[in-house]
Every structure is written in C-alpha cells, then in structure tokens.
C-alpha positions in Angstrom: -26.3 72.0 133.0 -26.5 74.7 135.7 -28.5 73.8 138.8 -31.8 75.6 139.0 -33.1 76.3 142.6 -36.6 76.6 143.8 -35.8 79.9 145.4 -34.8 81.4 142.0 -38.0 80.1 140.4 -40.1 81.5 143.2 -38.4 84.9 142.9 -39.1 85.0 139.2 -42.8 84.1 139.6 -43.5 86.3 142.7 -41.4 89.4 142.3 -43.0 92.5 140.6 -41.0 95.1 138.8 -40.5 98.3 140.8 -41.9 101.5 139.3 -40.9 105.0 140.2 -41.6 108.7 139.4 -38.3 110.0 140.7 -37.8 113.8 140.7 -35.1 114.8 138.2 -35.1 118.6 138.4 -33.1 120.2 141.2 -35.0 123.4 140.7 -38.5 121.8 140.7 -40.8 124.6 142.0 -43.6 122.3 143.4 -44.5 121.9 147.0 -45.8 118.8 148.8 -47.8 119.8 151.9 -45.6 122.8 152.3 -42.3 121.0 151.6 -40.0 121.7 148.7 -36.8 120.2 147.4 -35.0 123.0 149.3 -36.8 121.8 152.5 -35.5 118.3 152.1 -32.0 119.4 151.1 -31.7 121.5 154.3 -33.1 118.7 156.5 -30.9 116.0 155.0 -27.8 118.2 154.8 -27.5 117.8 151.0 -27.7 120.1 148.0 -30.7 120.0 145.7 -28.5 118.3 143.1 -27.5 115.6 145.6 -31.2 115.0 146.5 -31.8 114.3 142.9 -28.7 112.2 142.3 -29.5 110.1 145.3 -33.0 109.4 144.0 -34.4 110.4 147.4 -37.7 111.9 146.3 -40.5 110.1 144.3 -43.4 112.2 143.2 -45.9 109.3 143.5 -47.9 107.1 145.8 -46.7 104.0 147.6 -49.7 101.7 147.0 -49.5 98.9 149.6 -52.2 96.9 147.9 -51.1 93.3 147.2 -48.0 93.4 149.3 -47.4 91.7 152.7 -47.3 94.2 155.6 -45.1 93.5 158.6 -46.7 91.8 161.7 -46.4 93.5 165.1 -44.9 90.9 167.5 -44.0 93.1 170.4 -45.4 96.4 171.5 -43.4 98.7 173.8 -41.9 95.8 175.5 -45.1 93.8 176.0 -47.6 91.8 174.1 -48.7 93.2 170.7 -52.3 93.0 171.7 -52.0 95.2 174.7 -51.9 99.0 174.7 -53.5 102.0 173.0 -54.0 102.7 169.3 -55.3 105.6 167.3 -57.6 106.2 164.3 -57.5 109.1 161.9 -61.0 110.2 161.0 -60.6 111.7 157.5 -61.1 108.8 155.1 -60.0 109.0 151.4 -62.8 109.7 148.8 -65.4 110.0 151.6 -67.0 113.4 152.3 -67.3 114.1 156.0 -66.8 116.9 158.6 -63.3 115.5 159.1 -62.2 116.3 155.5 -58.8 118.0 155.2 -58.2 117.7 159.0 -55.8 115.9 161.3 -58.7 114.8 163.5 -58.2 111.5 165.3 -59.3 109.4 168.3 -57.3 107.2 170.6 -58.7 104.0 172.0 -57.8 100.7 173.7 -58.4 98.7 170.5 -56.0 95.9 169.8 -52.8 97.6 168.7 -51.7 94.6 166.6 -54.8 95.1 164.4 -53.9 98.8 163.9 -50.2 98.1 163.2 -50.6 95.1 160.9 -52.6 96.8 158.2 -51.8 100.0 156.1 -54.9 102.1 156.8 -56.2 104.9 159.1 -55.3 103.0 162.3 -51.9 103.6 164.0 -49.9 103.0 167.2 -47.3 105.0 169.1 -43.9 103.4 170.0 -41.6 104.4 172.8 -38.0 105.3 172.3 -36.3 102.0 173.4 -34.6 100.1 170.7 -36.1 96.5 170.5 -39.2 97.4 172.5 -41.6 97.5 169.5 -40.9 94.9 166.8 -42.4 94.0 163.5 -41.7 90.7 161.7 -41.2 91.7 158.1 -42.2 88.2 156.9 -39.1 87.6 154.8 -35.5 88.6 154.5 -35.9 92.2 153.5 -33.3 94.6 152.2 -35.2 97.7 153.3 -38.3 98.7 155.2 -41.1 101.1 154.3 -42.5 103.2 157.1 -46.1 104.3 156.8 -46.4 107.2 159.3 -49.6 109.0 160.2 -49.5 112.8 160.5 -51.3 114.5 163.3 -49.8 118.0 162.9 -47.1 119.9 161.0 -44.5 120.8 160.0 -43.7 118.4 157.1 -41.7 116.5 156.3 -40.4 116.6 159.9 -43.6 115.1 161.3 -43.6 112.3 158.7 -40.1 111.2 159.5 -40.1 111.5 163.3 -38.8 107.9 164.0 -35.6 105.9 163.7 -35.8 102.3 162.4 -33.5 99.5 163.4 -33.2 96.2 161.6 -32.2 92.8 162.9 -32.2 89.1 162.3 -32.2 87.9 165.9 -34.1 90.7 167.8 -31.0 91.3 169.9 -28.4 93.0 167.6 -29.9 96.0 165.8 -28.5 98.0 162.9 -29.7 101.5 162.4 -31.3 102.2 159.0 -31.4 105.6 157.2 -33.9 107.2 154.9 -33.3 106.2 151.2 -36.5 107.1 149.5 -39.6 109.3 150.2 -42.9 109.0 148.3 -44.3 112.5 148.3 -47.9 111.6 147.7 -48.2 109.1 150.5 -50.5 106.1 150.2 -53.7 107.5 148.6 -54.3 109.4 145.4 -56.8 111.6 147.3 -54.3 114.3 148.3 -56.9 116.1 150.5 -56.2 113.4 153.2 -53.7 115.4 155.3 -52.8 112.6 157.7 -51.5 110.6 154.7 -48.3 112.6 154.5 -45.2 110.9 153.1 -44.2 107.3 153.0 -40.5 106.6 153.3 -38.1 103.7 153.0 -35.1 103.0 155.1 -32.1 100.8 154.5 -28.5 100.2 155.6 -26.7 100.9 152.4 -25.4 97.3 152.3 -26.4 94.0 150.7 -27.5 92.6 154.1 -31.0 91.4 154.6 -33.1 91.5 157.8 -36.2 89.8 159.2 -37.2 92.2 161.9 -37.7 96.0 162.3 -37.9 98.0 165.5 -39.1 101.6 165.5 -38.5 104.3 168.1 -39.7 107.9 168.2 -37.0 110.4 167.6 -33.4 109.1 167.5 -30.6 109.7 165.0 -32.7 108.8 161.9 -35.6 111.2 162.7 -35.9 114.7 161.2 -37.3 115.9 164.6 -38.4 114.5 168.0 -41.5 115.8 169.8 -41.9 112.9 172.2 -44.1 110.5 170.1 -44.8 109.1 166.7 -47.8 107.6 164.9 -46.9 104.5 163.0 -49.5 103.2 160.5 -47.5 100.1 159.6 -44.2 98.7 158.5 -43.5 96.7 155.3 -40.4 94.8 154.3 -39.0 95.8 150.9 -36.7 94.2 148.3 -33.6 95.9 147.0 -35.6 97.6 144.2 -38.0 99.2 146.7 -40.8 96.7 145.9 -42.8 95.0 148.6 -43.2 91.2 149.1 -46.3 90.4 147.0 -49.2 88.5 148.5 -49.4 85.2 146.6 -52.6 84.7 144.7 -54.3 81.4 143.9 -53.1 81.3 140.3 -49.5 82.2 141.4 -49.4 79.2 143.7 -50.7 77.1 140.8 -47.8 78.4 138.5 -45.4 77.8 141.3 -46.6 74.3 141.8 -46.3 73.6 138.0 -42.8 75.1 138.1 -41.7 72.8 140.9 -43.2 69.8 139.1 -41.2 70.8 136.0 -38.0 71.1 137.9 -38.5 67.7 139.4 -39.0 66.3 135.9 -35.9 68.1 134.6 -33.8 66.8 137.4 -34.9 63.3 136.9 -34.2 63.5 133.2 -30.6 64.7 133.4 
C-alpha cells in the first residue's frame, strides 16, 4: 500500500480549482482602460499571437476573497509599522464625489495595515531589493501583485514594479509577469485606481516564501520614481491563492488525519 502523507490530504482538502477567462483571439478589438492586445504586445516585445499562446491576458477579475494575503514584515528597510501609506478615495459600488477619479490621500497610518489587506489602502516601496518584504505565508510558486493606479498610462502604471522571490531573505530571484487580470479586483469597472492585477513567477518549479518589491527595475513596464502597492499574495502553480481555512475545513482535515491514523494502525 502506498504511503499517504498528511500534506497530500491537506492539499486535496484546501486547494481550490483555478478558473480563468483567458483571451483567445489575437485580433480582439476590445480595450481595457485604454489598453489593447496590441498595447501589451508592444510593451512585452511579443506578437499578438504570442500574447494569446502564452496565456498572458485574462479578461476577468482576481477576487482575493477567501485567500491569504502576504504579510508585510519589513518596510523600506525598517519596521513594517513605520512609514507612510495612502488611501484611494473612490470606493466600489458607492456613489461619491470621487467616482471615476484617481483621488487619494497620504497619511502616517500603519503601513502594515495598508499592505496586509487587498483594499483601497496602499504603500510605496523604494528601489532597493530586499528592503520591503512580504511573507507569503506558504511555499508559493508565484505571487500576485495588487497595484493601485494614481494616473495613466495603462498598463504601464499598473506594472511599474519588479518582484523578487526568496526563501532566506538574502538571495533573491527576479520574477517576471506571467498573467494579467484585465478587470482588476472589483466588478465595478468605474473604479479607475483598480487597474490590472498581475502575477509573477520564475518559470521554474521552485517555490518561495518571501517577496520583495521595488519600484521600476527590469520587470517594470515603466519607472516614474514610485509605485503604489495595495498588497501581495502568494499563488500556487495554477494561479490560485492559498485559501483561508474555514471551520468546517478544519473539521474535515481533522477527520482525515484521524482516518489516516486508523489506516496506518490497521495495515
């Protein structure tokens, strides 16, 4: 009888199936906040057909609900609780004078609070590798970057950072863009600061525990001296996040472990 491990059982119980609405037409005429397939092809030095073949563009939202976001553990070389953070003022499905605007405010609120949740709050990193670090919470194959937009053009302003991945916070591997969700986080497409969500990876089977983000750098589509990072999330190989365990999931997991112990004692 083959040995069944607890980690395999946990993966079966906790891992969701990834869904996607990948673009399939190289001549798709649609625009997303002014960007077209031609725009992405030019910026990524690919043909339209290559953009489609590489599954780069997903005409959908990346809904972070139910997934574990990364935790900020170092901010621009210092404590994650010290520094400035920003708040975008146009909230989804909420009529106000800030609708369809990039309006925001900057304050001295705890940057860790802003960087640990996927919402309207964000931080700005410097351009030193390893200065701003998120703990992804598990051994992730990729990382999703939730970037807040404060001006155009797009998609340049939404991919204005380079992400580096590590297991020891000393040796860093540059990641590259592998997927872009064209509808951002929210279904309310009037929220302009919610531009594009993108995922980065290394193109290998390696997994990583930590992510560091800098403004500009070789993975960015442009560099204007800053970035606005809403949050970072570790992803599995299939571009799914690490789900937040619910009470009934823990119950199932406990029952599974009990069953495994019974099986092992019976064979």
